[in-house]
C-alpha positions as a Markdown table, in Angstrom:
| # | Residue | x | y | z |
|---|---|---|---|---|
| 1 | Met | 8.7 | -1.0 | -2.4 |
| 2 | Glu | 6.1 | -3.7 | -1.8 |
| 3 | Ala | 4.5 | -1.6 | 0.9 |
| 4 | Thr | 4.1 | 1.3 | -1.5 |
| 5 | Ala | 2.6 | -0.9 | -4.2 |
| 6 | Thr | 0.1 | -2.4 | -1.8 |
| 7 | Arg | -0.8 | 1.1 | -0.5 |
| 8 | Asn | -1.3 | 2.2 | -4.1 |
| 9 | Ser | -3.4 | -0.8 | -4.9 |
| 10 | Arg | -5.5 | -0.2 | -1.9 |
| 11 | Lys | -6.1 | 3.4 | -2.9 |
| 12 | Val | -7.1 | 2.4 | -6.4 |
| 13 | Leu | -9.4 | -0.3 | -5.1 |
| 14 | Ile | -11.1 | 2.2 | -2.7 |
| 15 | Gly | -11.4 | 4.7 | -5.6 |
| 16 | Ile | -13.1 | 2.2 | -7.9 |
| 17 | Val | -15.4 | 1.0 | -5.1 |
| 18 | Ser | -16.2 | 4.6 | -4.2 |
| 19 | Ser | -17.3 | 5.2 | -7.8 |
| 20 | Arg | -19.3 | 2.0 | -7.7 |
| 21 | Ser | -21.0 | 2.5 | -4.3 |
| 22 | Gly | -21.0 | 6.2 | -4.5 |
| 23 | Asp | -21.6 | 7.1 | -0.8 |
| 24 | Lys | -21.0 | 4.2 | 1.4 |
| 25 | Thr | -17.4 | 3.9 | 0.1 |
| 26 | Ile | -16.8 | 7.6 | 0.2 |
| 27 | Lys | -17.3 | 7.6 | 3.9 |
| 28 | Val | -14.8 | 4.8 | 4.3 |
| 29 | Thr | -12.2 | 6.6 | 2.2 |
| 30 | Tyr | -12.6 | 9.8 | 4.3 |
| 31 | Ser | -12.1 | 7.8 | 7.5 |
| 32 | Tyr | -8.9 | 6.3 | 6.0 |
| 33 | Lys | -7.7 | 9.7 | 4.9 |
| 34 | Val | -8.4 | 11.3 | 8.3 |
| 35 | Pro | -6.2 | 8.9 | 10.4 |
| 36 | His | -3.5 | 8.9 | 7.8 |
């Protein structure tokens, strides 16, 4: 359960940062989604 919570938190953080940065974070999010 802890692993899921951490994963969810990480996704939320990335989403927020993505909205803040706009492009630099989007690339990072894509990279994370590809390997997943």
